[in-house]
C-alpha positions as a LaTeX table, in Angstrom:
\begin{tabular}{lrrr}
\hline
Residue & $x$ (\AA) & $y$ (\AA) & $z$ (\AA) \\
\hline
Met1 & 0.00 & 0.00 & 0.00 \\
Asn2 & 1.52 & 3.29 & $-1.06$ \\
Val3 & 1.69 & 6.41 & 1.05 \\
Tyr4 & $-1.12$ & 8.28 & $-0.72$ \\
Leu5 & $-3.53$ & 5.40 & $-0.16$ \\
Lys6 & $-2.72$ & 5.32 & 3.56 \\
Ile7 & $-3.43$ & 9.04 & 3.91 \\
Thr8 & $-6.74$ & 8.72 & 2.07 \\
Leu9 & $-7.94$ & 5.85 & 4.28 \\
Ser10 & $-6.97$ & 7.78 & 7.44 \\
Leu11 & $-9.01$ & 10.80 & 6.36 \\
Leu12 & $-12.04$ & 8.62 & 5.62 \\
Leu13 & $-11.82$ & 7.05 & 9.08 \\
Leu14 & $-11.71$ & 10.50 & 10.75 \\
Val15 & $-14.76$ & 11.65 & 8.81 \\
Tyr16 & $-16.62$ & 8.49 & 9.81 \\
Phe17 & $-15.68$ & 8.92 & 13.49 \\
Phe18 & $-16.93$ & 12.51 & 13.80 \\
Asn19 & $-20.13$ & 11.87 & 11.86 \\
Cys20 & $-21.17$ & 8.84 & 13.84 \\
Glu21 & $-22.99$ & 9.25 & 17.16 \\
Asn22 & $-20.91$ & 8.11 & 20.12 \\
Thr23 & $-23.40$ & 6.93 & 22.76 \\
Asn24 & $-20.66$ & 6.82 & 25.44 \\
Tyr25 & $-19.64$ & 10.50 & 25.02 \\
Pro26 & $-20.63$ & 12.67 & 28.09 \\
Glu27 & $-23.23$ & 15.41 & 27.87 \\
Asp28 & $-22.12$ & 19.03 & 27.58 \\
Ile29 & $-21.09$ & 20.63 & 30.90 \\
Trp30 & $-22.57$ & 23.97 & 29.85 \\
Asp31 & $-26.32$ & 24.14 & 29.99 \\
Glu32 & $-27.31$ & 26.92 & 27.65 \\
Asp33 & $-30.73$ & 27.07 & 29.31 \\
Asp34 & $-29.29$ & 27.62 & 32.83 \\
Asn35 & $-29.55$ & 31.33 & 33.72 \\
Gly36 & $-28.19$ & 30.84 & 37.28 \\
Asn37 & $-29.82$ & 31.80 & 40.55 \\
Ala38 & $-31.52$ & 35.14 & 40.91 \\
Gly39 & $-28.93$ & 37.87 & 41.17 \\
Pro40 & $-28.40$ & 39.66 & 44.51 \\
Phe41 & $-29.44$ & 43.27 & 44.95 \\
Ile42 & $-28.75$ & 45.98 & 47.57 \\
Thr43 & $-31.35$ & 48.44 & 48.78 \\
Ser44 & $-29.47$ & 50.16 & 51.64 \\
Val45 & $-26.30$ & 50.12 & 53.72 \\
Val46 & $-26.35$ & 51.04 & 57.41 \\
Pro47 & $-24.86$ & 53.27 & 58.70 \\
Glu48 & $-25.68$ & 55.44 & 55.71 \\
Gln49 & $-23.15$ & 58.22 & 56.38 \\
Gly50 & $-20.10$ & 55.93 & 56.44 \\
Ala51 & $-18.17$ & 53.82 & 58.93 \\
Phe52 & $-14.73$ & 53.27 & 60.45 \\
Ala53 & $-12.51$ & 51.28 & 58.10 \\
Gly54 & $-11.61$ & 47.85 & 59.47 \\
Ile55 & $-13.63$ & 48.45 & 62.66 \\
Asp56 & $-17.36$ & 48.93 & 62.19 \\
Thr57 & $-19.95$ & 46.32 & 61.26 \\
Leu58 & $-22.13$ & 47.36 & 58.31 \\
Thr59 & $-25.62$ & 46.01 & 57.67 \\
Ile60 & $-26.35$ & 45.48 & 53.97 \\
Asn61 & $-30.05$ & 45.13 & 53.19 \\
Gly62 & $-31.40$ & 43.72 & 49.96 \\
Gly63 & $-32.28$ & 40.31 & 48.61 \\
Asn64 & $-31.23$ & 37.04 & 46.98 \\
Phe65 & $-28.32$ & 36.61 & 49.39 \\
Ser66 & $-27.21$ & 33.18 & 50.54 \\
Thr67 & $-28.05$ & 32.16 & 54.08 \\
Val68 & $-24.64$ & 30.44 & 54.13 \\
Ser69 & $-22.18$ & 33.25 & 54.86 \\
Ser70 & $-19.29$ & 31.62 & 53.00 \\
Glu71 & $-21.35$ & 31.66 & 49.78 \\
Asn72 & $-21.45$ & 35.49 & 49.81 \\
Ile73 & $-18.56$ & 37.81 & 48.97 \\
Val74 & $-18.80$ & 41.54 & 49.69 \\
Tyr75 & $-16.40$ & 43.72 & 47.72 \\
Phe76 & $-15.36$ & 47.24 & 48.77 \\
Asn77 & $-13.81$ & 48.36 & 45.51 \\
Glu78 & $-11.33$ & 45.49 & 45.03 \\
Ser79 & $-10.99$ & 44.61 & 48.73 \\
Ile80 & $-13.11$ & 42.00 & 50.49 \\
Gly81 & $-15.00$ & 42.54 & 53.75 \\
Arg82 & $-15.28$ & 40.05 & 56.61 \\
Ile83 & $-18.83$ & 38.66 & 56.81 \\
Ile84 & $-20.22$ & 38.23 & 60.32 \\
Ser85 & $-23.65$ & 36.77 & 59.43 \\
Ser86 & $-26.09$ & 36.53 & 56.56 \\
Ser87 & $-29.69$ & 35.83 & 55.69 \\
Ser88 & $-31.51$ & 35.95 & 52.38 \\
Glu89 & $-32.20$ & 39.68 & 52.88 \\
Met90 & $-29.36$ & 40.94 & 55.10 \\
Ile91 & $-25.58$ & 40.66 & 55.43 \\
Glu92 & $-23.54$ & 41.93 & 58.35 \\
Val93 & $-19.96$ & 42.64 & 57.30 \\
Val94 & $-16.87$ & 44.41 & 58.66 \\
Gly95 & $-15.37$ & 46.59 & 55.99 \\
Pro96 & $-11.67$ & 46.31 & 55.12 \\
Asn97 & $-9.06$ & 48.77 & 56.39 \\
Leu98 & $-9.58$ & 50.86 & 53.27 \\
Val99 & $-9.94$ & 54.61 & 53.75 \\
Ser100 & $-11.84$ & 56.29 & 50.92 \\
Asp101 & $-14.90$ & 58.44 & 50.29 \\
Ser102 & $-15.61$ & 56.78 & 46.92 \\
Ile103 & $-16.13$ & 53.09 & 47.56 \\
Thr104 & $-18.26$ & 50.86 & 45.36 \\
Ile105 & $-19.93$ & 48.04 & 47.30 \\
Arg106 & $-20.75$ & 44.88 & 45.33 \\
Ile107 & $-21.98$ & 41.45 & 46.36 \\
Ala108 & $-21.30$ & 38.13 & 44.64 \\
Val109 & $-23.39$ & 35.10 & 45.61 \\
Gln110 & $-22.49$ & 31.55 & 44.73 \\
Gly111 & $-24.76$ & 30.29 & 41.95 \\
Ala112 & $-25.71$ & 33.77 & 40.71 \\
Leu113 & $-24.20$ & 34.98 & 37.45 \\
Glu114 & $-24.48$ & 38.70 & 38.23 \\
Phe115 & $-23.17$ & 41.01 & 40.96 \\
Gly116 & $-25.42$ & 43.10 & 43.14 \\
Ser117 & $-24.19$ & 46.69 & 43.35 \\
Tyr118 & $-25.05$ & 49.53 & 45.74 \\
Ser119 & $-26.25$ & 52.57 & 43.82 \\
Asp120 & $-24.37$ & 55.11 & 45.98 \\
Leu121 & $-20.67$ & 55.45 & 46.70 \\
Tyr122 & $-19.78$ & 54.63 & 50.30 \\
Lys123 & $-17.29$ & 56.20 & 52.74 \\
Leu124 & $-14.89$ & 54.42 & 55.10 \\
Tyr125 & $-13.16$ & 56.73 & 57.58 \\
Pro126 & $-9.89$ & 56.18 & 59.47 \\
Ala127 & $-10.30$ & 55.22 & 63.11 \\
Val128 & $-6.52$ & 55.36 & 63.50 \\
Glu129 & $-4.14$ & 57.54 & 61.50 \\
Asn130 & $-0.48$ & 58.42 & 61.64 \\
Tyr131 & $-0.06$ & 61.99 & 62.82 \\
Gly132 & 2.77 & 64.42 & 62.20 \\
Pro133 & 6.13 & 64.13 & 60.42 \\
Phe134 & 7.58 & 61.32 & 62.54 \\
Asp135 & 9.40 & 58.28 & 61.15 \\
Gln136 & 12.12 & 55.75 & 62.04 \\
Phe137 & 14.62 & 58.59 & 62.49 \\
Thr138 & 12.65 & 60.44 & 65.17 \\
Asp139 & 13.01 & 59.05 & 68.68 \\
Ile140 & 9.75 & 60.01 & 70.43 \\
Phe141 & 9.22 & 59.63 & 74.19 \\
Ser142 & 6.24 & 61.62 & 75.48 \\
Leu143 & 3.61 & 64.11 & 74.33 \\
Asp144 & 0.92 & 66.54 & 75.42 \\
Leu145 & $-1.53$ & 68.96 & 73.76 \\
Asp146 & $-2.63$ & 72.50 & 74.44 \\
Arg147 & $-6.18$ & 73.86 & 74.37 \\
Asp148 & $-5.89$ & 74.59 & 70.64 \\
Glu149 & $-5.01$ & 70.94 & 69.92 \\
Asn150 & $-1.38$ & 71.77 & 69.10 \\
Leu151 & 0.66 & 68.66 & 69.79 \\
Ile152 & 3.95 & 68.96 & 71.73 \\
Val153 & 6.34 & 66.01 & 71.51 \\
Ser154 & 9.58 & 65.22 & 73.35 \\
Leu155 & 12.31 & 63.87 & 71.07 \\
Asp156 & 15.74 & 62.53 & 71.93 \\
Gly157 & 18.11 & 63.38 & 69.11 \\
Ser158 & 21.74 & 63.92 & 68.29 \\
Pro159 & 23.19 & 66.29 & 69.27 \\
Asn160 & 20.16 & 67.87 & 70.96 \\
Ser161 & 16.99 & 66.77 & 72.67 \\
Glu162 & 14.10 & 68.97 & 71.59 \\
Phe163 & 10.40 & 69.61 & 71.93 \\
Trp164 & 8.52 & 69.81 & 68.63 \\
Met165 & 5.12 & 71.34 & 68.06 \\
Val166 & 2.71 & 69.96 & 65.44 \\
Asp167 & $-0.23$ & 72.25 & 64.70 \\
Ile168 & $-3.71$ & 71.18 & 63.60 \\
Asp169 & $-2.58$ & 71.28 & 59.95 \\
Gln170 & 0.23 & 68.85 & 60.94 \\
Asp171 & 2.93 & 71.41 & 60.19 \\
Ser172 & 5.84 & 71.01 & 62.60 \\
Ser173 & 8.35 & 73.35 & 64.21 \\
Ile174 & 10.83 & 73.29 & 67.10 \\
Trp175 & 9.07 & 74.38 & 70.30 \\
Ser176 & 12.22 & 74.54 & 72.43 \\
Gly177 & 15.56 & 72.95 & 73.15 \\
Ser178 & 15.87 & 70.59 & 76.09 \\
Leu179 & 18.42 & 69.20 & 78.53 \\
Ser180 & 17.05 & 65.70 & 78.01 \\
Lys181 & 14.14 & 63.70 & 76.69 \\
Gly182 & 10.98 & 63.49 & 78.78 \\
Ser183 & 9.77 & 60.13 & 80.03 \\
Gly184 & 6.70 & 62.08 & 81.11 \\
Met185 & 5.62 & 65.65 & 80.30 \\
Lys186 & 2.76 & 68.06 & 80.93 \\
Leu187 & 1.97 & 71.56 & 79.79 \\
Gly188 & 1.51 & 73.72 & 82.86 \\
Pro189 & $-1.00$ & 76.52 & 83.48 \\
Asp190 & 1.79 & 79.06 & 82.90 \\
Gly191 & 2.41 & 77.71 & 79.37 \\
Ser192 & 5.70 & 76.01 & 80.30 \\
Ile193 & 6.49 & 72.34 & 79.77 \\
Tyr194 & 7.24 & 70.37 & 82.93 \\
Phe195 & 8.96 & 67.03 & 82.40 \\
Val196 & 10.90 & 64.23 & 84.09 \\
Asn197 & 13.39 & 61.65 & 82.84 \\
Tyr198 & 13.85 & 58.78 & 85.34 \\
Gln199 & 16.00 & 61.03 & 87.57 \\
Arg200 & 15.45 & 62.97 & 90.80 \\
Phe201 & 14.80 & 66.18 & 88.90 \\
Leu202 & 11.82 & 68.09 & 87.60 \\
Tyr203 & 12.67 & 70.08 & 84.47 \\
Lys204 & 10.92 & 73.16 & 83.12 \\
Asp205 & 11.10 & 74.71 & 79.64 \\
Glu206 & 9.40 & 77.72 & 78.09 \\
Gln207 & 8.64 & 78.00 & 74.39 \\
Gly208 & 11.67 & 79.20 & 72.45 \\
Thr209 & 14.16 & 78.19 & 75.15 \\
Glu210 & 17.58 & 77.20 & 73.85 \\
Lys211 & 19.11 & 74.03 & 75.23 \\
Glu212 & 21.78 & 75.94 & 77.17 \\
Asn213 & 19.06 & 77.94 & 78.93 \\
Ser214 & 16.89 & 74.93 & 79.80 \\
Glu215 & 16.68 & 74.50 & 83.56 \\
Ile216 & 16.42 & 71.94 & 86.30 \\
Phe217 & 13.45 & 73.33 & 88.21 \\
Lys218 & 13.24 & 71.16 & 91.34 \\
Arg219 & 15.07 & 68.33 & 93.08 \\
Leu220 & 12.73 & 65.47 & 94.01 \\
Asn221 & 12.64 & 62.83 & 96.76 \\
Gly222 & 12.86 & 59.94 & 94.29 \\
Asn223 & 13.52 & 59.13 & 90.67 \\
Ala224 & 10.58 & 60.34 & 88.57 \\
Thr225 & 8.89 & 58.70 & 85.58 \\
Asp226 & 5.61 & 60.63 & 85.14 \\
Leu227 & 3.62 & 63.60 & 86.42 \\
Asp228 & 0.23 & 65.32 & 86.32 \\
Phe229 & $-1.59$ & 68.42 & 87.59 \\
Asp230 & $-4.69$ & 68.50 & 89.78 \\
Ser231 & $-7.48$ & 71.08 & 89.68 \\
Phe232 & $-5.74$ & 73.19 & 92.38 \\
Gly233 & $-2.59$ & 73.60 & 90.25 \\
Asn234 & $-0.53$ & 71.12 & 92.29 \\
Leu235 & 1.89 & 68.99 & 90.27 \\
Tyr236 & 2.25 & 65.34 & 91.34 \\
Val237 & 5.50 & 63.61 & 90.41 \\
Gly238 & 6.44 & 59.97 & 90.91 \\
Gly239 & 8.51 & 57.08 & 89.60 \\
Asn240 & 10.71 & 54.20 & 90.67 \\
Gly241 & 11.69 & 55.83 & 93.92 \\
Ser242 & 8.42 & 54.67 & 95.56 \\
Ser243 & 7.64 & 58.28 & 96.44 \\
Ile244 & 5.00 & 60.72 & 95.20 \\
Asp245 & 5.97 & 64.37 & 95.54 \\
Val246 & 3.60 & 67.31 & 95.24 \\
Val247 & 5.25 & 70.40 & 93.76 \\
Asp248 & 4.18 & 74.02 & 94.05 \\
Ile249 & 5.15 & 75.36 & 90.63 \\
Gln250 & 4.74 & 78.95 & 91.90 \\
Asp251 & 7.65 & 78.44 & 94.26 \\
Asn252 & 10.92 & 79.86 & 92.90 \\
Asp253 & 13.00 & 79.77 & 96.09 \\
Gly254 & 15.43 & 77.02 & 95.11 \\
Leu255 & 15.71 & 73.42 & 94.03 \\
Thr256 & 14.21 & 71.84 & 97.13 \\
Ser257 & 11.72 & 74.52 & 98.14 \\
Gly258 & 8.09 & 73.85 & 97.31 \\
Val259 & 8.59 & 70.06 & 97.08 \\
Thr260 & 6.67 & 67.93 & 99.60 \\
Gln261 & 6.51 & 64.16 & 99.83 \\
Ala262 & 2.79 & 63.37 & 99.63 \\
Val263 & 3.08 & 59.62 & 100.16 \\
Asp264 & 5.66 & 56.85 & 100.48 \\
Leu265 & 4.51 & 53.84 & 98.44 \\
Asp266 & 6.97 & 51.43 & 100.10 \\
Ser267 & 7.51 & 48.62 & 97.55 \\
Leu268 & 5.51 & 50.13 & 94.71 \\
Asp269 & 7.16 & 51.95 & 91.81 \\
Ile270 & 5.17 & 54.22 & 89.50 \\
Val271 & 5.02 & 53.66 & 85.74 \\
Ala272 & 2.44 & 56.34 & 84.96 \\
Met273 & 0.02 & 58.66 & 86.78 \\
Arg274 & $-3.14$ & 60.57 & 85.94 \\
Val275 & $-5.47$ & 62.87 & 87.86 \\
Phe276 & $-9.19$ & 62.27 & 87.41 \\
Phe277 & $-11.36$ & 64.80 & 89.26 \\
Asp278 & $-10.54$ & 64.37 & 92.98 \\
Phe279 & $-8.36$ & 61.27 & 92.61 \\
Leu280 & $-4.78$ & 60.55 & 91.59 \\
Tyr281 & $-4.57$ & 57.26 & 89.65 \\
Ile282 & $-1.23$ & 55.43 & 89.42 \\
Leu283 & 0.00 & 52.45 & 87.37 \\
Thr284 & 2.50 & 50.55 & 89.53 \\
Asn285 & 5.10 & 47.77 & 89.56 \\
Asn286 & 6.13 & 45.88 & 92.66 \\
Ala287 & 9.34 & 43.95 & 93.38 \\
Ser288 & 7.86 & 40.85 & 91.70 \\
Phe289 & 7.00 & 42.89 & 88.60 \\
Asp290 & 3.29 & 42.53 & 89.26 \\
Gln291 & 1.35 & 45.47 & 87.86 \\
Ala292 & $-1.84$ & 47.11 & 89.11 \\
Ile293 & $-3.66$ & 50.43 & 88.99 \\
Tyr294 & $-4.55$ & 52.17 & 92.25 \\
Arg295 & $-6.02$ & 55.53 & 93.13 \\
Met296 & $-5.77$ & 57.94 & 96.06 \\
Ala297 & $-8.18$ & 60.69 & 97.00 \\
Ile298 & $-6.89$ & 64.28 & 96.75 \\
Leu299 & $-7.84$ & 65.55 & 100.18 \\
Asn300 & $-7.24$ & 69.29 & 100.01 \\
Ser301 & $-5.88$ & 72.20 & 97.98 \\
Glu302 & $-2.33$ & 71.52 & 99.22 \\
Gly303 & $-2.32$ & 68.13 & 97.49 \\
Ala304 & $-2.50$ & 65.77 & 100.46 \\
Leu305 & $-3.37$ & 62.22 & 99.39 \\
Gly306 & $-5.55$ & 59.55 & 101.00 \\
Glu307 & $-5.05$ & 55.80 & 101.27 \\
Leu308 & $-4.40$ & 53.50 & 98.32 \\
Glu309 & $-7.56$ & 52.09 & 96.73 \\
Phe310 & $-7.25$ & 49.12 & 94.36 \\
Val311 & $-8.71$ & 49.70 & 90.87 \\
Phe312 & $-7.48$ & 47.09 & 88.35 \\
Asp313 & $-5.13$ & 44.08 & 88.40 \\
Trp314 & $-3.17$ & 44.19 & 85.14 \\
Ser315 & $-1.01$ & 41.15 & 86.00 \\
Leu316 & $-4.09$ & 38.98 & 86.50 \\
Tyr317 & $-5.65$ & 40.28 & 83.30 \\
Ser318 & $-2.50$ & 39.70 & 81.23 \\
Asn319 & $-1.39$ & 36.59 & 83.10 \\
Asn320 & 1.95 & 38.39 & 83.57 \\
Gln321 & 2.73 & 37.83 & 79.90 \\
Phe322 & 2.66 & 41.49 & 78.88 \\
Ser323 & 3.53 & 44.85 & 80.40 \\
Ala324 & 1.29 & 47.86 & 80.82 \\
Leu325 & 3.26 & 50.93 & 79.70 \\
Cys326 & 0.87 & 53.86 & 80.12 \\
Phe327 & $-2.75$ & 54.75 & 80.79 \\
Thr328 & $-5.33$ & 57.51 & 80.81 \\
Leu329 & $-9.06$ & 57.92 & 81.49 \\
Asp330 & $-12.05$ & 59.15 & 79.53 \\
Tyr331 & $-14.60$ & 61.63 & 80.86 \\
Gln332 & $-16.63$ & 58.81 & 82.44 \\
Gly333 & $-13.64$ & 57.40 & 84.32 \\
Asn334 & $-13.06$ & 54.39 & 82.06 \\
Leu335 & $-9.41$ & 53.33 & 81.89 \\
Tyr336 & $-7.43$ & 53.17 & 78.65 \\
Ile337 & $-4.26$ & 51.11 & 79.18 \\
Gly338 & $-1.45$ & 50.94 & 76.61 \\
Ser339 & 0.74 & 47.83 & 76.54 \\
Asp340 & 3.22 & 45.74 & 74.55 \\
Ser341 & 0.65 & 43.02 & 73.83 \\
Glu342 & $-0.20$ & 41.96 & 70.29 \\
Leu343 & $-3.65$ & 40.88 & 71.49 \\
Tyr344 & $-4.56$ & 44.11 & 73.26 \\
Pro345 & $-2.33$ & 47.11 & 72.46 \\
Ile346 & $-4.96$ & 49.27 & 74.17 \\
Thr347 & $-7.32$ & 47.82 & 76.77 \\
Val348 & $-10.45$ & 49.67 & 77.86 \\
Val349 & $-11.66$ & 48.93 & 81.40 \\
Glu350 & $-15.25$ & 49.89 & 82.09 \\
Asn351 & $-16.81$ & 49.01 & 85.46 \\
Gly352 & $-14.11$ & 46.38 & 85.98 \\
Ser353 & $-14.76$ & 44.69 & 82.62 \\
Ala354 & $-11.92$ & 44.80 & 80.07 \\
Lys355 & $-12.11$ & 44.85 & 76.28 \\
Thr356 & $-9.68$ & 45.58 & 73.47 \\
Leu357 & $-9.78$ & 48.82 & 71.49 \\
Tyr358 & $-9.37$ & 48.40 & 67.71 \\
Pro359 & $-7.10$ & 45.30 & 67.88 \\
Ser360 & $-7.21$ & 44.72 & 64.12 \\
Ile361 & $-5.54$ & 48.04 & 63.25 \\
Leu362 & $-3.45$ & 49.02 & 66.30 \\
Ser363 & 0.07 & 47.69 & 66.82 \\
Pro364 & 2.06 & 47.36 & 70.05 \\
Pro365 & 3.74 & 48.78 & 71.94 \\
Ile366 & 1.68 & 51.79 & 73.00 \\
Asn367 & 4.28 & 53.69 & 75.00 \\
Tyr368 & 2.58 & 56.96 & 75.95 \\
Met369 & $-0.84$ & 58.54 & 75.54 \\
Ser370 & $-2.64$ & 61.81 & 75.99 \\
Trp371 & $-6.18$ & 62.84 & 75.15 \\
Gly372 & $-6.85$ & 65.87 & 72.97 \\
Asn373 & $-9.77$ & 68.19 & 73.57 \\
Ser374 & $-12.40$ & 66.12 & 71.79 \\
Asn375 & $-12.60$ & 62.45 & 70.74 \\
Tyr376 & $-8.98$ & 62.02 & 69.73 \\
Leu377 & $-6.50$ & 60.02 & 71.79 \\
Tyr378 & $-2.88$ & 60.61 & 70.76 \\
Val379 & $-0.44$ & 57.75 & 71.36 \\
Ile380 & 3.24 & 57.00 & 70.79 \\
Asn381 & 3.93 & 53.73 & 69.01 \\
Arg382 & 7.67 & 53.01 & 69.28 \\
Met383 & 8.46 & 49.94 & 67.21 \\
Ser384 & 11.88 & 48.56 & 66.29 \\
Asp385 & 11.78 & 50.00 & 62.79 \\
Leu386 & 9.36 & 52.92 & 63.17 \\
Asn387 & 8.56 & 55.54 & 65.79 \\
Arg388 & 5.28 & 57.33 & 65.23 \\
Val389 & 2.45 & 59.28 & 66.77 \\
Gln390 & $-1.02$ & 57.95 & 66.02 \\
Arg391 & $-4.33$ & 59.74 & 66.46 \\
Ile392 & $-7.21$ & 57.50 & 67.48 \\
Asn393 & $-10.86$ & 58.47 & 67.15 \\
Thr394 & $-12.33$ & 56.91 & 70.29 \\
Arg395 & $-15.84$ & 58.31 & 69.78 \\
Thr396 & $-15.76$ & 59.57 & 73.34 \\
Leu397 & $-14.28$ & 62.50 & 75.25 \\
Gly398 & $-11.23$ & 62.33 & 77.46 \\
Ala399 & $-11.07$ & 63.41 & 81.08 \\
Asn400 & $-10.05$ & 66.98 & 81.88 \\
Tyr401 & $-6.34$ & 67.79 & 81.79 \\
Tyr402 & $-6.02$ & 70.46 & 84.45 \\
Gly403 & $-2.59$ & 71.79 & 83.53 \\
Arg404 & $-3.38$ & 72.96 & 80.03 \\
Pro405 & $-3.24$ & 76.73 & 79.62 \\
\hline
\end{tabular}
């Protein structure tokens, strides 16, 4: 058989094969008559005005959703939200950490061939944002704010320590030079900055002061870590010397004049302190490194203090696995505790019950904190590769800061 004959027979066999019905051949996978399940649709999103990105739970109302949550996908532009629950007419979802005022919300449902789209653009706001010009090259230690919401920050730099001011437009300038960084700082009623730095000295700087003119204001009875003013203008100072001093800042008669030991804490060292109305709250360590928050009543206008009252056991709460580094209070007296914990960088304690504030978008450690004059809590987040100030919208007001001019 020659070659041409072989080719001809092969072609005839191929024609025969494709023109004959093969009863064992499977049916088509694609059903041209299948139009899929009814497509999802969205009628409203609550809250209507927008929500905190990565924090708030949104309620999406509409229809043709799956009652199985994993069969729904909610898109915020190209990002995907985290679904909490679903029914055929409602989906609860936490939006992604995507900050934008022009977000398209779409829903895909398994079995449906079309997306459901919300007719309006949606807004996701930042609950936490980096604030000011700080980066890995700025070594930040403490901060405070004035009545106009200007932020003052203590930085330790080479060759000079300095205080920087960041205004409400986030423009920065040097506020003053400084003899050292401040482990704790407060603006006083006279407009000066009072600060301490783990030593037995209280420092005082005025705006525009050069480093060489910065002064040691008072000598203290123990090494000092933090400080705060009460409503009478008294300045409480304490640290790892187990002593709380009350300082009369109007006294200019020498280093030791106007300094009175208000209480000897024996084995307790102070990490941070905060005045709330008629009480001085303190975060403490003991010799076993157990941590707790106590308070003492402010008894009179001279700053005398009452007995220790137990408030919150941080070591029990954290199982001694993490350290509390700072704290403050809101206007209702709820505690906000900053720590080095991945699980709870900031813990809120309300009526003895603790919960975590924004754990999905805050990072430890939270080293220092101070409330502004509205809902914003300003914190220092000093990581190994980045030092920054963050502004947190807490949706609540802070307690009064009595020293602010």
